[in-house]
N, C-alpha and C positions, 0 to 999 in steps of 0.2 A: 473583674466578672462585672456584670450587671446585679440590679438587684436582682434579679431573679433567678441567679445562680448561672444564668448561661453568659457564655464568652461574648464580645463583642463582634458583630456582625463586621467584617472588611468594607473599607472602604469602596463605594462604587467607581466604575469606569467612566464616570461622567460628571459633568457639573451638579451641584446639590439643586434642589427645585428652588432655595431662595435664590436663587439665579450666581452664586459664586463660580468665578474661574477654577481651573483647575489647579494653575500653578498658587491659587490662593489658598482655597480651604479645600482641595480633592485630595485624592490620596498622596502619599510619598512619592520619594523619586522612582523606587524600584515599582511599584504598581502602574505607575505611569508607564513605565517601559513595555508593561508586561500589558498594559491597555494599547497600546500602538503596535504590539506584536500580534495581534490577535487577529485583527482583519489582512494584516500582512500574511500571515500563517495560512489561513483560508483562501485569500486569490491565489498562493501559488502552489497550493494542494488540487487547488480545480484545475488552473494551467496544465499544471503535472498531468491531470487525469485526463485532459481535453488532447494533451499533445500525443499521449500514450495510446488512447484505443484505437485510434485508426490505425498506428502503424502496427497493431497485433493484430487488425483483421487484414491489412494488404499483403500481409505473406500467405496466405490463404489457410491459417491456422484454425479455422473454422472446419472447415472441411477434413483437417486432417484431426482436429479432436473427434468430428465424431467416428471419421473412422478408427480412430484408437480405442472410441466407447461402443464399438461394435466388434472389434476384432481377437484375435486369440491366438498366441504361441507367437510366433518368430513375429508375424505382422504385429502382431501387438509390440514387439519388444522394437521392432525397427522404426514403427510409429513413434513409440515414446522416447525413443534416442532422438529422434529428427525434432518432435518437440520441444522436449529439452535444449537438446543446442541451439534454438530460434529463437528462446526467451532467457537465456543463459541461466537455467536452472543448475541449482550444483550439485555436482555428481555423486555417486557413491562412496566410491573409492576416488582420490584424488588423482589427476593426470590417468584415468582410467581408459584405455579404447577399447571398443569391441570390433573382434575379428570378424571378418565376411563371412567366411567361411562357418562361423558357431557364435550366431550373435548374443549378446550379453546384455543384460539391462546398465544401463549406468545412470538414470534416476530413481527415484523412488516412486511409487504411481501415486502416492498423497500430492506430492510436489506437480504430478502433469496434472492430476484431480482438479487441483485448486488451480494452474493456468486453465483450465477449459471449463472452471463452473460460471466464469461471468458471463459465458455464452445462452 
């Protein structure tokens, strides 16, 4: 505890203003690993986002999402099942199939809304 009764602040991820080097006066080994991990995690997240976004639009899911939002009844079930299968969503009941004569909604509406919300 400091004299003001507050806990000490953690060491920053950069050298001190006095020109110190991370190995000499900087944070401990755990903090240094966390400092190196931050930019790598950010870069990985950005690359994954750039790679996945074009793939989602390439299969015509924008048109499917628009049609699903405007549809009702059996058409909505069929479109929802197609969107869910294309985006690998989790089914309501594991390994369930939808018979062609009486379609069953295999995916939750909230999951399909989440997939279609970025458009």
